[in-house]
N, CA and C atoms as an extended XYZ file, in Angstrom:
426
Properties=species:S:1:pos:R:3:atomname:S:1:resname:S:1:resid:I:1 pbc="F F F"
N       -13.702     -111.089      -35.984 N   MET     1
C       -12.557     -110.598      -36.660 CA  MET     1
C       -12.845     -109.215      -37.212 C   MET     1
N       -12.230     -108.232      -36.544 N   ARG     2
C       -12.518     -106.878      -36.837 CA  ARG     2
C       -11.382     -106.057      -37.385 C   ARG     2
N       -10.174     -106.515      -37.228 N   THR     3
C        -8.966     -105.752      -37.675 CA  THR     3
C        -8.156     -106.621      -38.630 C   THR     3
N        -7.314     -105.860      -39.393 N   TYR     4
C        -6.395     -106.574      -40.249 CA  TYR     4
C        -5.401     -107.463      -39.556 C   TYR     4
N        -5.072     -107.088      -38.301 N   ARG     5
C        -4.220     -107.875      -37.509 CA  ARG     5
C        -4.861     -109.247      -37.226 C   ARG     5
N        -6.128     -109.171      -36.940 N   ASP     6
C        -6.888     -110.412      -36.579 CA  ASP     6
C        -6.984     -111.287      -37.904 C   ASP     6
N        -7.125     -110.591      -39.082 N   LEU     7
C        -7.257     -111.272      -40.285 CA  LEU     7
C        -5.914     -112.000      -40.663 C   LEU     7
N        -4.803     -111.358      -40.462 N   PHE     8
C        -3.491     -111.965      -40.832 CA  PHE     8
C        -3.054     -112.921      -39.683 C   PHE     8
N        -3.668     -112.939      -38.597 N   SER     9
C        -3.288     -113.947      -37.575 CA  SER     9
C        -4.013     -115.264      -37.815 C   SER     9
N        -5.052     -115.290      -38.699 N   ALA    10
C        -5.713     -116.539      -39.005 CA  ALA    10
C        -4.593     -117.369      -39.719 C   ALA    10
N        -4.484     -118.698      -39.359 N   PRO    11
C        -3.313     -119.431      -39.775 CA  PRO    11
C        -3.196     -119.675      -41.282 C   PRO    11
N        -4.271     -119.738      -42.010 N   GLN    12
C        -4.253     -120.103      -43.441 CA  GLN    12
C        -4.351     -118.881      -44.267 C   GLN    12
N        -4.619     -117.687      -43.756 N   TYR    13
C        -4.829     -116.537      -44.606 CA  TYR    13
C        -3.564     -115.919      -45.136 C   TYR    13
N        -2.518     -115.732      -44.343 N   PRO    14
C        -1.316     -115.116      -44.983 CA  PRO    14
C        -0.708     -115.854      -46.169 C   PRO    14
N        -0.556     -117.230      -46.070 N   PRO    15
C        -0.073     -117.910      -47.329 CA  PRO    15
C        -1.054     -117.741      -48.518 C   PRO    15
N        -2.361     -117.708      -48.237 N   PHE    16
C        -3.364     -117.645      -49.227 CA  PHE    16
C        -3.250     -116.243      -49.858 C   PHE    16
N        -3.159     -115.184      -49.086 N   PHE    17
C        -2.981     -113.830      -49.513 CA  PHE    17
C        -1.697     -113.679      -50.336 C   PHE    17
N        -0.569     -114.253      -49.872 N   PHE    18
C         0.725     -114.161      -50.518 CA  PHE    18
C         0.617     -114.846      -51.898 C   PHE    18
N         0.019     -115.998      -52.000 N   ALA    19
C        -0.133     -116.755      -53.231 CA  ALA    19
C        -1.000     -115.944      -54.202 C   ALA    19
N        -2.068     -115.438      -53.784 N   CYS    20
C        -3.014     -114.648      -54.668 CA  CYS    20
C        -2.282     -113.436      -55.129 C   CYS    20
N        -1.585     -112.747      -54.272 N   SER    21
C        -0.861     -111.525      -54.624 CA  SER    21
C         0.256     -111.855      -55.737 C   SER    21
N         1.010     -112.900      -55.497 N   LEU    22
C         2.048     -113.222      -56.472 CA  LEU    22
C         1.417     -113.625      -57.821 C   LEU    22
N         0.296     -114.260      -57.861 N   GLN    23
C        -0.318     -114.646      -59.101 CA  GLN    23
C        -0.876     -113.479      -59.825 C   GLN    23
N        -1.430     -112.512      -59.151 N   ILE    24
C        -1.885     -111.279      -59.831 CA  ILE    24
C        -0.727     -110.437      -60.212 C   ILE    24
N         0.301     -110.417      -59.491 N   ALA    25
C         1.515     -109.636      -59.980 CA  ALA    25
C         2.191     -110.234      -61.120 C   ALA    25
N         2.182     -111.598      -61.212 N   ALA    26
C         2.747     -112.224      -62.333 CA  ALA    26
C         1.891     -112.032      -63.633 C   ALA    26
N         0.585     -112.119      -63.467 N   GLN    27
C        -0.254     -111.809      -64.614 CA  GLN    27
C        -0.125     -110.433      -65.139 C   GLN    27
N         0.051     -109.550      -64.167 N   THR    28
C         0.122     -108.022      -64.621 CA  THR    28
C         1.435     -107.876      -65.334 C   THR    28
N         2.536     -108.331      -64.793 N   VAL    29
C         3.831     -108.192      -65.407 CA  VAL    29
C         3.871     -108.901      -66.808 C   VAL    29
N         3.305     -110.069      -66.850 N   ALA    30
C         3.286     -110.830      -68.118 CA  ALA    30
C         2.478     -110.061      -69.189 C   ALA    30
N         1.289     -109.429      -68.766 N   GLY    31
C         0.514     -108.686      -69.666 CA  GLY    31
C         1.271     -107.477      -70.240 C   GLY    31
N         1.877     -106.713      -69.299 N   LEU    32
C         2.668     -105.600      -69.724 CA  LEU    32
C         3.798     -105.874      -70.653 C   LEU    32
N         4.504     -106.958      -70.313 N   ALA    33
C         5.627     -107.395      -71.187 CA  ALA    33
C         5.164     -107.824      -72.562 C   ALA    33
N         4.052     -108.674      -72.575 N   LEU    34
C         3.486     -109.053      -73.893 CA  LEU    34
C         2.992     -107.881      -74.658 C   LEU    34
N         2.346     -106.935      -74.000 N   GLY    35
C         1.776     -105.790      -74.634 CA  GLY    35
C         2.903     -104.984      -75.312 C   GLY    35
N         4.005     -104.849      -74.584 N   SER    36
C         5.230     -104.132      -75.130 CA  SER    36
C         5.785     -104.903      -76.369 C   SER    36
N         5.896     -106.181      -76.198 N   LEU    37
C         6.474     -106.971      -77.332 CA  LEU    37
C         5.531     -106.846      -78.588 C   LEU    37
N         4.219     -106.992      -78.354 N   VAL    38
C         3.316     -106.865      -79.501 CA  VAL    38
C         3.417     -105.522      -80.160 C   VAL    38
N         3.518     -104.422      -79.330 N   TYR    39
C         3.574     -103.073      -79.916 CA  TYR    39
C         4.953     -102.948      -80.697 C   TYR    39
N         5.980     -103.487      -80.118 N   ALA    40
C         7.285     -103.336      -80.766 CA  ALA    40
C         7.364     -104.122      -82.112 C   ALA    40
N         6.608     -105.271      -82.171 N   SER    41
C         6.638     -105.977      -83.440 CA  SER    41
C         5.592     -105.557      -84.460 C   SER    41
N         4.479     -105.025      -84.040 N   THR    42
C         3.431     -104.639      -84.934 CA  THR    42
C         3.282     -103.181      -85.050 C   THR    42
N         3.541     -102.367      -84.065 N   GLY    43
C         3.315     -100.922      -84.082 CA  GLY    43
C         1.818     -100.597      -83.869 C   GLY    43
N         1.011     -101.574      -83.596 N   SER    44
C        -0.449     -101.386      -83.416 CA  SER    44
C        -0.839     -101.338      -81.908 C   SER    44
N        -1.369     -100.086      -81.590 N   ALA    45
C        -1.830      -99.870      -80.172 CA  ALA    45
C        -2.962     -100.820      -79.828 C   ALA    45
N        -3.842     -101.076      -80.926 N   LEU    46
C        -4.961     -101.934      -80.667 CA  LEU    46
C        -4.554     -103.358      -80.285 C   LEU    46
N        -3.657     -103.895      -81.040 N   LEU    47
C        -3.174     -105.271      -80.680 CA  LEU    47
C        -2.475     -105.287      -79.382 C   LEU    47
N        -1.683     -104.193      -79.101 N   SER    48
C        -1.004     -104.194      -77.827 CA  SER    48
C        -2.026     -104.175      -76.679 C   SER    48
N        -3.072     -103.328      -76.863 N   ALA    49
C        -4.130     -103.251      -75.776 CA  ALA    49
C        -4.793     -104.636      -75.620 C   ALA    49
N        -5.043     -105.301      -76.761 N   LEU    50
C        -5.657     -106.615      -76.657 CA  LEU    50
C        -4.754     -107.658      -75.955 C   LEU    50
N        -3.419     -107.494      -76.195 N   ALA    51
C        -2.484     -108.342      -75.460 CA  ALA    51
C        -2.500     -108.126      -73.944 C   ALA    51
N        -2.657     -106.866      -73.665 N   MET    52
C        -2.641     -106.565      -72.155 CA  MET    52
C        -3.946     -106.876      -71.486 C   MET    52
N        -5.032     -106.499      -72.094 N   PHE    53
C        -6.390     -106.592      -71.447 CA  PHE    53
C        -7.279     -107.629      -71.987 C   PHE    53
N        -6.805     -108.473      -72.948 N   GLY    54
C        -7.514     -109.497      -73.518 CA  GLY    54
C        -7.988     -110.584      -72.549 C   GLY    54
N        -7.159     -111.032      -71.561 N   PRO    55
C        -7.595     -111.968      -70.598 CA  PRO    55
C        -8.798     -111.516      -69.769 C   PRO    55
N        -8.848     -110.230      -69.466 N   ALA    56
C        -9.984     -109.759      -68.701 CA  ALA    56
C       -11.322     -109.926      -69.558 C   ALA    56
N       -11.241     -109.718      -70.822 N   LEU    57
C       -12.364     -109.913      -71.668 CA  LEU    57
C       -12.757     -111.366      -71.814 C   LEU    57
N       -11.712     -112.219      -71.843 N   ALA    58
C       -11.879     -113.668      -71.945 CA  ALA    58
C       -12.439     -114.210      -70.660 C   ALA    58
N       -12.242     -113.590      -69.512 N   GLN    59
C       -12.802     -114.036      -68.231 CA  GLN    59
C       -14.279     -113.948      -68.274 C   GLN    59
N       -14.816     -113.027      -69.041 N   VAL    60
C       -16.310     -113.037      -69.106 CA  VAL    60
C       -16.794     -114.313      -69.724 C   VAL    60
N       -16.154     -114.737      -70.773 N   VAL    61
C       -16.520     -116.018      -71.438 CA  VAL    61
C       -16.356     -117.163      -70.458 C   VAL    61
N       -15.265     -117.145      -69.697 N   GLY    62
C       -14.974     -118.175      -68.748 CA  GLY    62
C       -16.007     -118.122      -67.637 C   GLY    62
N       -16.405     -117.009      -67.201 N   ALA    63
C       -17.411     -116.898      -66.135 CA  ALA    63
C       -18.725     -117.476      -66.531 C   ALA    63
N       -19.071     -117.268      -67.864 N   LEU    64
C       -20.375     -117.788      -68.310 CA  LEU    64
C       -20.338     -119.234      -68.530 C   LEU    64
N       -19.199     -119.870      -68.791 N   THR    65
C       -19.093     -121.260      -69.086 CA  THR    65
C       -18.550     -122.157      -68.027 C   THR    65
N       -17.593     -121.644      -67.287 N   LEU    66
C       -16.844     -122.553      -66.264 CA  LEU    66
C       -17.087     -122.210      -64.810 C   LEU    66
N       -17.715     -121.179      -64.510 N   LEU    67
C       -17.811     -120.746      -63.138 CA  LEU    67
C       -18.650     -121.743      -62.272 C   LEU    67
N       -19.595     -122.385      -62.873 N   SER    68
C       -20.334     -123.308      -61.948 CA  SER    68
C       -19.456     -124.502      -61.527 C   SER    68
N       -18.409     -124.824      -62.192 N   ALA    69
C       -17.475     -125.760      -61.738 CA  ALA    69
C       -16.722     -125.451      -60.492 C   ALA    69
N       -16.687     -124.171      -60.212 N   ALA    70
C       -15.851     -123.709      -59.044 CA  ALA    70
C       -16.381     -124.187      -57.686 C   ALA    70
N       -17.649     -124.557      -57.689 N   ASP    71
C       -18.279     -125.157      -56.392 CA  ASP    71
C       -18.026     -126.602      -56.295 C   ASP    71
N       -17.790     -127.263      -57.394 N   ARG    72
C       -17.673     -128.745      -57.424 CA  ARG    72
C       -16.133     -129.304      -57.398 C   ARG    72
N       -15.212     -128.466      -57.786 N   LEU    73
C       -13.833     -128.957      -57.852 CA  LEU    73
C       -13.183     -128.708      -56.523 C   LEU    73
N       -12.095     -129.564      -56.229 N   PRO    74
C       -11.366     -129.281      -54.980 CA  PRO    74
C       -10.581     -128.106      -55.099 C   PRO    74
N       -10.711     -127.093      -54.202 N   PRO    75
C       -10.141     -125.788      -54.416 CA  PRO    75
C        -8.666     -125.749      -54.473 C   PRO    75
N        -7.989     -126.373      -53.552 N   ARG    76
C        -6.439     -126.228      -53.513 CA  ARG    76
C        -5.875     -126.941      -54.770 C   ARG    76
N        -6.326     -128.052      -55.148 N   ALA    77
C        -5.790     -128.658      -56.376 CA  ALA    77
C        -6.152     -127.895      -57.593 C   ALA    77
N        -7.259     -127.298      -57.614 N   THR    78
C        -7.786     -126.568      -58.784 CA  THR    78
C        -6.864     -125.281      -58.968 C   THR    78
N        -6.572     -124.596      -57.790 N   LEU    79
C        -5.810     -123.445      -57.882 CA  LEU    79
C        -4.327     -123.762      -58.243 C   LEU    79
N        -3.834     -124.874      -57.756 N   ALA    80
C        -2.439     -125.304      -58.129 CA  ALA    80
C        -2.438     -125.669      -59.637 C   ALA    80
N        -3.411     -126.349      -60.100 N   GLY    81
C        -3.458     -126.692      -61.480 CA  GLY    81
C        -3.572     -125.505      -62.417 C   GLY    81
N        -4.412     -124.548      -62.071 N   LEU    82
C        -4.578     -123.341      -62.826 CA  LEU    82
C        -3.242     -122.545      -62.847 C   LEU    82
N        -2.582     -122.437      -61.676 N   ALA    83
C        -1.326     -121.749      -61.638 CA  ALA    83
C        -0.269     -122.375      -62.564 C   ALA    83
N        -0.268     -123.700      -62.567 N   LEU    84
C         0.662     -124.426      -63.445 CA  LEU    84
C         0.257     -124.180      -64.952 C   LEU    84
N        -0.980     -124.237      -65.247 N   LEU    85
C        -1.445     -124.015      -66.666 CA  LEU    85
C        -1.121     -122.631      -67.080 C   LEU    85
N        -1.364     -121.662      -66.210 N   LEU    86
C        -1.155     -120.232      -66.677 CA  LEU    86
C         0.390     -119.984      -66.720 C   LEU    86
N         1.190     -120.618      -65.846 N   GLY    87
C         2.604     -120.451      -65.958 CA  GLY    87
C         3.137     -121.071      -67.222 C   GLY    87
N         2.676     -122.230      -67.595 N   LEU    88
C         3.177     -122.900      -68.843 CA  LEU    88
C         2.813     -121.970      -70.035 C   LEU    88
N         1.566     -121.464      -70.089 N   ALA    89
C         1.100     -120.674      -71.131 CA  ALA    89
C         1.992     -119.362      -71.214 C   ALA    89
N         2.340     -118.875      -70.088 N   THR    90
C         3.211     -117.648      -70.050 CA  THR    90
C         4.516     -117.976      -70.571 C   THR    90
N         5.106     -119.123      -70.217 N   ALA    91
C         6.425     -119.521      -70.708 CA  ALA    91
C         6.448     -119.781      -72.274 C   ALA    91
N         5.333     -120.298      -72.759 N   VAL    92
C         5.186     -120.523      -74.214 CA  VAL    92
C         5.201     -119.115      -74.877 C   VAL    92
N         4.500     -118.131      -74.282 N   GLN    93
C         4.479     -116.775      -74.885 CA  GLN    93
C         5.848     -116.129      -74.896 C   GLN    93
N         6.762     -116.478      -73.978 N   ALA    94
C         8.125     -115.909      -73.947 CA  ALA    94
C         9.008     -116.571      -74.948 C   ALA    94
N         8.563     -117.548      -75.650 N   ALA    95
C         9.409     -118.262      -76.716 CA  ALA    95
C         9.758     -117.254      -77.812 C   ALA    95
N        11.012     -117.169      -78.140 N   PRO    96
C        11.419     -116.237      -79.228 CA  PRO    96
C        10.798     -116.684      -80.581 C   PRO    96
N        10.361     -115.695      -81.308 N   GLY    97
C         9.902     -115.984      -82.679 CA  GLY    97
C         8.387     -116.423      -82.716 C   GLY    97
N         7.687     -116.342      -81.570 N   LEU    98
C         6.291     -116.668      -81.542 CA  LEU    98
C         5.547     -115.777      -82.404 C   LEU    98
N         4.702     -116.193      -83.324 N   PRO    99
C         3.918     -115.218      -84.108 CA  PRO    99
C         2.966     -114.405      -83.223 C   PRO    99
N         2.751     -113.176      -83.615 N   THR   100
C         1.792     -112.402      -82.763 CA  THR   100
C         0.454     -112.971      -82.604 C   THR   100
N        -0.084     -113.554      -83.739 N   ALA   101
C        -1.471     -114.172      -83.631 CA  ALA   101
C        -1.438     -115.285      -82.628 C   ALA   101
N        -0.356     -116.109      -82.509 N   ALA   102
C        -0.357     -117.176      -81.677 CA  ALA   102
C        -0.202     -116.629      -80.185 C   ALA   102
N         0.495     -115.499      -80.006 N   ALA   103
C         0.603     -114.953      -78.661 CA  ALA   103
C        -0.715     -114.411      -78.213 C   ALA   103
N        -1.498     -113.732      -79.101 N   LEU   104
C        -2.800     -113.299      -78.792 CA  LEU   104
C        -3.826     -114.353      -78.506 C   LEU   104
N        -3.702     -115.447      -79.171 N   ALA   105
C        -4.485     -116.635      -78.960 CA  ALA   105
C        -4.296     -117.173      -77.569 C   ALA   105
N        -2.959     -117.298      -77.214 N   LEU   106
C        -2.638     -117.804      -75.881 CA  LEU   106
C        -3.138     -116.855      -74.790 C   LEU   106
N        -3.114     -115.552      -74.981 N   VAL   107
C        -3.621     -114.569      -74.014 CA  VAL   107
C        -5.076     -114.812      -73.836 C   VAL   107
N        -5.839     -114.905      -74.882 N   LEU   108
C        -7.284     -115.129      -74.771 CA  LEU   108
C        -7.613     -116.517      -74.129 C   LEU   108
N        -6.774     -117.496      -74.524 N   ALA   109
C        -6.954     -118.836      -73.864 CA  ALA   109
C        -6.673     -118.927      -72.390 C   ALA   109
N        -5.827     -118.070      -71.923 N   GLN   110
C        -5.474     -117.904      -70.504 CA  GLN   110
C        -6.585     -117.317      -69.757 C   GLN   110
N        -7.428     -116.401      -70.316 N   GLY   111
C        -8.382     -115.674      -69.598 CA  GLY   111
C        -9.610     -116.605      -69.187 C   GLY   111
N        -9.921     -117.584      -70.091 N   VAL   112
C       -11.068     -118.458      -69.862 CA  VAL   112
C       -10.872     -119.230      -68.517 C   VAL   112
N        -9.834     -119.986      -68.268 N   PRO   113
C        -9.776     -120.626      -67.060 CA  PRO   113
C        -9.436     -119.781      -65.856 C   PRO   113
N        -8.970     -118.587      -66.117 N   ALA   114
C        -8.612     -117.700      -65.005 CA  ALA   114
C        -9.947     -117.256      -64.259 C   ALA   114
N       -11.045     -117.263      -65.030 N   ALA   115
C       -12.333     -117.002      -64.352 CA  ALA   115
C       -12.713     -118.062      -63.380 C   ALA   115
N       -12.417     -119.282      -63.675 N   LEU   116
C       -12.563     -120.372      -62.757 CA  LEU   116
C       -11.742     -120.174      -61.508 C   LEU   116
N       -10.520     -119.714      -61.684 N   GLY   117
C        -9.619     -119.471      -60.510 CA  GLY   117
C       -10.244     -118.432      -59.599 C   GLY   117
N       -10.900     -117.433      -60.124 N   GLY   118
C       -11.488     -116.414      -59.181 CA  GLY   118
C       -12.623     -117.008      -58.320 C   GLY   118
N       -13.445     -117.793      -58.982 N   GLY   119
C       -14.487     -118.434      -58.284 CA  GLY   119
C       -14.019     -119.492      -57.213 C   GLY   119
N       -13.043     -120.201      -57.510 N   VAL   120
C       -12.408     -121.140      -56.582 CA  VAL   120
C       -11.776     -120.452      -55.439 C   VAL   120
N       -11.055     -119.327      -55.786 N   ARG   121
C       -10.392     -118.520      -54.774 CA  ARG   121
C       -11.304     -118.004      -53.691 C   ARG   121
N       -12.439     -117.402      -54.168 N   TYR   122
C       -13.340     -116.820      -53.236 CA  TYR   122
C       -14.109     -117.938      -52.422 C   TYR   122
N       -14.306     -119.071      -53.033 N   GLY   123
C       -14.931     -120.198      -52.314 CA  GLY   123
C       -13.920     -120.714      -51.237 C   GLY   123
N       -12.677     -120.799      -51.544 N   LEU   124
C       -11.658     -121.210      -50.514 CA  LEU   124
C       -11.563     -120.173      -49.478 C   LEU   124
N       -11.680     -118.856      -49.783 N   LEU   125
C       -11.575     -117.901      -48.757 CA  LEU   125
C       -12.713     -118.080      -47.716 C   LEU   125
N       -13.917     -118.466      -48.154 N   ASN   126
C       -15.023     -118.722      -47.364 CA  ASN   126
C       -14.770     -119.868      -46.360 C   ASN   126
N       -13.952     -120.915      -46.790 N   ASP   127
C       -13.620     -121.959      -45.958 CA  ASP   127
C       -12.482     -121.665      -44.992 C   ASP   127
N       -11.571     -120.681      -45.351 N   ILE   128
C       -10.420     -120.319      -44.538 CA  ILE   128
C       -10.911     -119.412      -43.402 C   ILE   128
N       -11.742     -118.492      -43.707 N   LEU   129
C       -12.133     -117.505      -42.688 CA  LEU   129
C       -13.499     -117.766      -42.229 C   LEU   129
N       -13.772     -117.322      -41.006 N   ASP   130
C       -15.148     -117.393      -40.384 CA  ASP   130
C       -16.055     -116.364      -41.069 C   ASP   130
N       -17.241     -116.376      -40.680 N   ARG   131
C       -18.245     -115.477      -41.334 CA  ARG   131
C       -17.930     -114.032      -41.141 C   ARG   131
N       -17.437     -113.689      -39.968 N   ASP   132
C       -17.087     -112.326      -39.704 CA  ASP   132
C       -15.851     -111.796      -40.429 C   ASP   132
N       -14.936     -112.725      -40.790 N   GLY   133
C       -13.701     -112.345      -41.387 CA  GLY   133
C       -13.757     -112.363      -42.972 C   GLY   133
N       -14.796     -112.924      -43.462 N   TYR   134
C       -14.876     -113.041      -44.905 CA  TYR   134
C       -14.855     -111.684      -45.640 C   TYR   134
N       -15.637     -110.772      -45.215 N   LEU   135
C       -15.697     -109.454      -45.857 CA  LEU   135
C       -14.430     -108.755      -45.822 C   LEU   135
N       -13.756     -108.758      -44.598 N   LEU   136
C       -12.434     -108.120      -44.419 CA  LEU   136
C       -11.360     -108.848      -45.389 C   LEU   136
N       -11.442     -110.132      -45.351 N   GLY   137
C       -10.439     -110.883      -46.194 CA  GLY   137
C       -10.603     -110.689      -47.630 C   GLY   137
N       -11.899     -110.548      -48.075 N   ARG   138
C       -12.074     -110.277      -49.536 CA  ARG   138
C       -11.796     -108.852      -49.898 C   ARG   138
N       -11.955     -107.916      -48.915 N   SER   139
C       -11.535     -106.581      -49.302 CA  SER   139
C       -10.102     -106.436      -49.351 C   SER   139
N        -9.324     -107.203      -48.650 N   VAL   140
C        -7.853     -107.147      -48.789 CA  VAL   140
C        -7.416     -107.741      -50.160 C   VAL   140
N        -8.111     -108.749      -50.587 N   LEU   141
C        -7.745     -109.293      -51.972 CA  LEU   141
C        -8.152     -108.443      -53.076 C   LEU   141
N        -9.037     -107.521      -52.910 N   ASN   142
C        -9.325     -106.623      -53.980 CA  ASN   142
C        -8.337     -105.523      -54.071 C   ASN   142
């Protein structure tokens, strides 16, 4: 597998890529929206930045504590469960009148299991693509 055409002709890769892209786009939009809401309600640039980039910091904690489970859990069920969990947490954040502290706690709580999703995602990529296609497939996901 040497070209992107070869990569996207692999039967399981296009849906995998599409699902990963949608999840990343959803997390980005949710982070920007929450950051805007936090800034509008508090006027604090620090809290707004924490709302937008807090999950990335919490992923470090998740990587240290949960990443070893990525090799033992069934990948497709784990990714579906994590998508459901993160979607529900985002829906709770959208509730009107949610205190800023609760919204920030939810943001940080979302980052911990998201680290598990990254490990499972790259493990599943290894199952979907052959050895020659893994590097190309991973580079597209970055």
